[in-house]
Residue frames as a rotation matrix with the C-alpha (Angstrom) as fourth column:
MET 1
0.573 0.820 0.000 0.00
0.820 -0.573 0.000 0.00
0.000 0.000 -1.000 0.00
LYS 2
-0.288 -0.655 0.699 1.30
0.645 -0.672 -0.364 3.42
0.708 0.346 0.616 -0.94
LYS 3
-0.204 0.175 -0.963 1.47
0.855 -0.448 -0.262 6.04
-0.478 -0.877 -0.058 1.77
ARG 4
0.615 0.521 0.592 -0.25
0.730 -0.660 -0.177 9.23
0.298 0.541 -0.786 0.93
LYS 5
-0.547 -0.818 0.180 1.98
0.715 -0.568 -0.409 12.23
0.436 -0.095 0.895 0.81
GLU 6
0.180 0.607 -0.774 0.82
0.893 -0.430 -0.130 14.77
-0.412 -0.669 -0.619 3.40
GLU 7
-0.158 -0.140 0.977 0.15
0.652 -0.758 -0.003 18.16
0.741 0.637 0.211 2.00
ARG 8
-0.607 -0.086 -0.790 0.55
0.711 -0.502 -0.492 21.16
-0.354 -0.861 0.366 4.17
ARG 9
0.213 0.759 0.616 -2.34
0.869 -0.435 0.235 23.54
0.446 0.485 -0.752 3.92
GLY 10
-0.680 -0.429 0.595 -2.20
0.217 -0.893 -0.395 27.26
0.701 -0.139 0.700 4.55
LEU 11
-0.903 0.357 -0.240 -4.04
0.143 -0.279 -0.950 29.20
-0.406 -0.892 0.201 7.21
THR 12
-0.446 0.842 0.303 -7.79
0.616 0.043 0.787 29.30
0.650 0.537 -0.538 6.90
LEU 13
-0.182 0.491 0.852 -10.42
-0.479 -0.801 0.359 31.52
0.859 -0.343 0.381 8.45
PHE 14
0.776 0.483 -0.405 -11.21
0.037 0.606 0.795 28.68
0.629 -0.632 0.452 10.85
ASP 15
0.069 -0.849 -0.524 -7.61
0.890 0.290 -0.352 28.69
0.451 -0.442 0.775 12.12
PHE 16
-0.652 -0.299 0.697 -7.73
0.111 -0.947 -0.302 32.44
0.750 -0.120 0.651 12.64
VAL 17
0.254 0.849 0.464 -11.00
-0.532 -0.278 0.800 32.25
0.808 -0.450 0.380 14.62
GLU 18
0.733 -0.032 -0.680 -9.64
0.443 0.780 0.441 29.42
0.517 -0.625 0.586 16.78
ASP 19
-0.358 -0.930 -0.079 -6.50
0.748 -0.235 -0.621 31.45
0.559 -0.281 0.780 17.55
LYS 20
-0.483 0.252 0.838 -8.61
-0.332 -0.939 0.091 34.45
0.810 -0.234 0.537 18.61
LYS 21
0.658 0.749 -0.082 -10.76
-0.255 0.324 0.911 32.25
0.709 -0.578 0.404 20.86
ARG 22
0.397 -0.602 -0.693 -7.63
0.793 0.605 -0.070 30.85
0.461 -0.522 0.717 22.48
GLU 23
-0.623 -0.644 0.444 -6.23
0.378 -0.745 -0.550 34.36
0.685 -0.175 0.707 23.02
ARG 24
-0.039 0.699 0.714 -9.46
-0.564 -0.605 0.562 35.49
0.825 -0.381 0.418 24.70
ALA 25
0.805 0.336 -0.490 -9.48
0.127 0.708 0.695 32.42
0.580 -0.621 0.527 26.93
GLU 26
0.065 -0.887 -0.457 -5.89
0.910 0.241 -0.338 33.14
0.410 -0.394 0.823 27.94
ALA 27
-0.193 -0.088 0.977 -6.61
-0.039 -0.995 -0.097 36.81
0.980 -0.057 0.189 28.67
ARG 28
-0.652 -0.139 -0.745 -6.22
0.672 0.349 -0.653 37.27
0.351 -0.927 -0.134 32.37
ASP 29
0.480 0.812 0.332 -8.70
0.380 -0.533 0.756 38.85
0.791 -0.237 -0.564 34.69
PHE 30
-0.574 -0.769 -0.283 -6.87
0.643 -0.208 -0.737 41.29
0.507 -0.605 0.614 36.89
SER 31
0.115 0.723 0.682 -9.97
0.036 -0.689 0.724 43.06
0.993 -0.058 -0.106 38.21
GLU 32
0.844 0.192 -0.500 -9.39
0.472 0.178 0.864 41.98
0.254 -0.965 0.060 41.83
GLU 33
-0.128 -0.967 -0.221 -5.80
0.988 -0.144 0.058 43.21
-0.088 -0.211 0.974 41.66
PHE 34
-0.561 -0.011 0.828 -7.04
0.357 -0.906 0.229 46.56
0.747 0.424 0.512 40.32
LEU 35
0.556 0.822 0.121 -9.71
0.160 -0.249 0.955 46.75
0.816 -0.512 -0.270 43.03
LEU 36
0.547 -0.435 -0.715 -7.03
0.831 0.178 0.527 46.30
-0.102 -0.883 0.459 45.72
PHE 37
-0.555 -0.768 0.320 -4.98
0.810 -0.586 0.000 49.08
0.188 0.259 0.947 44.07
VAL 38
-0.202 0.569 0.797 -7.95
0.091 -0.799 0.594 51.48
0.975 0.192 0.110 44.11
LYS 39
0.780 0.506 -0.368 -8.81
0.369 0.104 0.924 50.56
0.506 -0.856 -0.106 47.72
SER 40
0.154 -0.813 -0.561 -5.22
0.981 0.058 0.185 51.19
-0.118 -0.579 0.807 48.83
ARG 41
-0.794 -0.496 0.352 -5.20
0.568 -0.812 0.136 54.65
0.218 0.307 0.926 47.23
GLY 42
-0.446 0.721 -0.531 -8.80
0.246 -0.472 -0.847 55.68
-0.861 -0.508 0.033 47.96
SER 43
0.797 0.601 -0.065 -9.26
0.077 -0.208 -0.975 57.16
-0.599 0.772 -0.212 44.51
VAL 44
-0.314 -0.892 0.325 -7.18
0.431 0.171 0.886 56.93
-0.846 0.419 0.331 41.35
THR 45
0.123 0.307 -0.944 -7.20
-0.688 -0.658 -0.304 59.03
-0.715 0.687 0.130 38.20
LYS 46
0.951 0.270 0.154 -7.55
-0.066 0.659 -0.750 57.29
-0.304 0.702 0.644 34.87
THR 47
0.570 -0.804 -0.171 -4.01
-0.557 -0.224 -0.800 58.31
0.605 0.551 -0.575 33.94
GLU 48
-0.213 -0.638 0.740 -2.55
-0.973 0.209 -0.100 56.84
-0.091 -0.741 -0.665 37.14
ALA 49
0.386 0.463 0.797 -4.59
-0.423 0.857 -0.293 53.66
-0.820 -0.224 0.527 36.69
LEU 50
0.987 -0.028 -0.155 -3.42
-0.136 0.350 -0.927 53.20
0.080 0.936 0.342 33.10
GLN 51
0.179 -0.982 0.058 0.22
-0.800 -0.180 -0.573 53.76
0.573 0.056 -0.817 34.09
TRP 52
-0.146 -0.154 0.977 -0.17
-0.848 0.528 -0.044 51.21
-0.509 -0.835 -0.208 36.89
ALA 53
0.727 0.508 0.462 -1.76
-0.201 0.801 -0.565 48.68
-0.657 0.317 0.684 34.50
LYS 54
0.838 -0.450 -0.308 0.89
-0.331 0.029 -0.943 49.17
0.434 0.892 -0.124 31.81
SER 55
-0.056 -0.909 0.414 3.67
-0.970 -0.049 -0.239 48.68
0.238 -0.415 -0.878 34.37
ARG 56
-0.161 0.084 0.983 2.17
-0.538 0.828 -0.159 45.24
-0.827 -0.555 -0.088 35.04
GLY 57
-0.947 -0.318 -0.034 1.91
-0.183 0.451 0.874 44.34
-0.263 0.834 -0.486 31.35
VAL 58
-0.217 0.952 0.217 -1.87
0.531 0.302 -0.792 44.66
-0.819 -0.057 -0.571 31.18
THR 59
-0.750 0.015 0.662 -3.31
0.627 -0.307 0.716 45.60
0.214 0.952 0.221 27.79
THR 60
-0.886 0.460 0.065 -5.75
-0.465 -0.878 -0.113 48.47
0.005 -0.130 0.991 27.41
ALA 61
-0.177 0.852 -0.492 -8.52
-0.485 0.359 0.797 46.02
0.856 0.380 0.350 26.48
GLU 62
-0.231 0.031 -0.973 -7.92
0.651 0.748 -0.131 43.96
0.723 -0.663 -0.193 29.63
PHE 63
-0.955 -0.162 -0.250 -7.92
0.294 -0.644 -0.706 47.15
-0.047 -0.748 0.663 31.69
ILE 64
-0.646 0.763 0.012 -11.23
-0.702 -0.600 0.384 48.35
0.301 0.240 0.923 30.24
ARG 65
-0.037 0.625 -0.780 -12.83
-0.058 0.778 0.626 44.92
0.998 0.068 0.007 30.78
ALA 66
-0.509 -0.232 -0.829 -11.69
0.752 0.349 -0.559 44.89
0.419 -0.908 -0.004 34.41
VAL 67
-0.987 0.152 -0.048 -13.01
-0.115 -0.888 -0.446 48.41
-0.111 -0.435 0.894 35.07
GLU 68
-0.378 0.903 -0.204 -16.38
-0.725 -0.152 0.672 47.66
0.575 0.402 0.712 33.47
LYS 69
-0.129 0.287 -0.949 -16.66
0.340 0.912 0.229 44.42
0.932 -0.293 -0.215 35.44
LEU 70
-0.732 -0.229 -0.642 -15.97
0.675 -0.117 -0.728 46.21
0.092 -0.966 0.240 38.73
VAL 71
-0.885 0.465 0.015 -18.38
-0.466 -0.885 -0.025 49.03
0.002 -0.029 1.000 37.88
SER 72
-0.189 0.863 -0.468 -21.16
-0.509 0.322 0.798 46.59
0.840 0.389 0.379 36.97
GLU 73
-0.088 0.083 -0.993 -20.56
0.643 0.765 0.007 44.68
0.760 -0.638 -0.121 40.23
LYS 74
0.729 0.389 0.563 -20.80
-0.031 -0.803 0.595 48.02
0.683 -0.452 -0.574 42.09
LYS 75
0.512 -0.650 -0.562 -17.32
0.857 0.338 0.390 47.62
-0.064 -0.681 0.729 43.59
ILE 76
-0.641 -0.638 -0.427 -15.95
0.562 -0.769 0.305 50.86
-0.523 -0.045 0.851 42.12
ARG 77
0.611 0.789 0.071 -17.48
0.633 -0.432 -0.642 53.91
-0.475 0.437 -0.763 40.53
LYS 78
-0.450 -0.672 0.587 -16.31
0.884 -0.428 0.188 56.35
0.125 0.604 0.787 37.91
ARG 79
0.710 0.639 -0.295 -16.75
0.652 -0.755 -0.068 60.08
-0.267 -0.144 -0.953 38.34
LEU 80
0.247 -0.601 0.760 -15.13
0.499 -0.594 -0.632 63.37
0.831 0.535 0.153 37.42
ASN 81
-0.082 -0.329 -0.941 -13.06
0.971 -0.237 -0.002 65.23
-0.223 -0.914 0.339 40.00
ASP 82
0.484 0.307 -0.820 -12.88
0.343 -0.928 -0.145 69.02
-0.805 -0.211 -0.554 40.37
GLU 83
-0.358 -0.716 -0.599 -10.28
-0.381 -0.474 0.794 69.29
-0.853 0.512 -0.103 37.60
GLY 84
0.421 0.638 -0.645 -12.48
-0.860 0.055 -0.507 67.33
-0.288 0.768 0.572 35.17
GLU 85
-0.594 -0.674 -0.439 -10.36
-0.751 0.660 0.003 64.18
0.288 0.331 -0.899 35.28
LEU 86
0.497 0.706 -0.506 -12.00
-0.465 0.708 0.531 60.77
0.733 -0.029 0.680 35.32
ILE 87
-0.543 -0.648 0.534 -11.31
-0.814 0.252 -0.523 59.02
0.205 -0.719 -0.664 38.62
TYR 88
0.080 0.476 -0.876 -12.07
-0.002 0.879 0.477 55.55
0.997 -0.037 0.071 39.94
GLU 89
-0.589 -0.222 0.777 -13.04
-0.748 -0.213 -0.628 55.17
0.305 -0.951 -0.040 43.59
THR 90
-0.801 0.313 -0.511 -14.46
0.394 0.917 -0.057 52.48
0.451 -0.247 -0.858 45.82
TYR 91
0.205 0.927 0.314 -17.89
-0.014 -0.318 0.948 52.68
0.979 -0.199 -0.052 47.36
GLY 92
0.610 0.193 -0.769 -18.10
0.687 0.355 0.634 53.53
0.395 -0.915 0.084 51.03
């Protein structure tokens, strides 16, 4: 019996979608870590929070997801301070 020669196929749309699903599954949830940071500071400006996240290798998308999760769970709130900057603060 002759062995069939394996042909290597190129990337398909299916492969691309599977890779994206895997990336999303591997995306970490650092919302609790961010909550502890906000609690320790009392309130944090958006600029400070983004600098803190970037120093830990967190992407902007992961940061936004974490903030929205904490806001929807009513653990932090977003508001503007006197200078018009967006700040994150804990309830209470």
